[in-house]
C-alpha positions, 0 to 999 in steps of 0.5 A: 510475434504471433498475435495470441502471444501479444494478447497473453502478454497484455492480459498478464500485464493487466492482471499484474497491474490490477493486483498492484492496484488492489494492494495499493488500495488495501494499503491506503485503507489501512493507513486511513484507518490508523489516521482515523483511530489516531484522530479519535484518540486525540479527541478523547484526550489520549495523545500518547495513544494517538502518537503510538498509532501515528508511529505505527503508521510511519513504520508501515509506510517505511516498511511498505515501500514496495507497495508504491514502487515494487522492487525491480529484479535488475536492481537487487 
């Protein structure tokens, strides 16, 4: 295998990993913000709103499994 092809493959892999990491970080920030908002609602005595936000967070977690483990083409 030519050396420049290996380098291109490595660069593509690195770019893919960087992109995946950026998506995971954005996902983490959204979840953290939901948790902070829920905590603030609880502190203000609005438990139903806090529960609603936490349910939204759980829905996000359930719907975004591909952030943690991207789908593999060989397992459809």
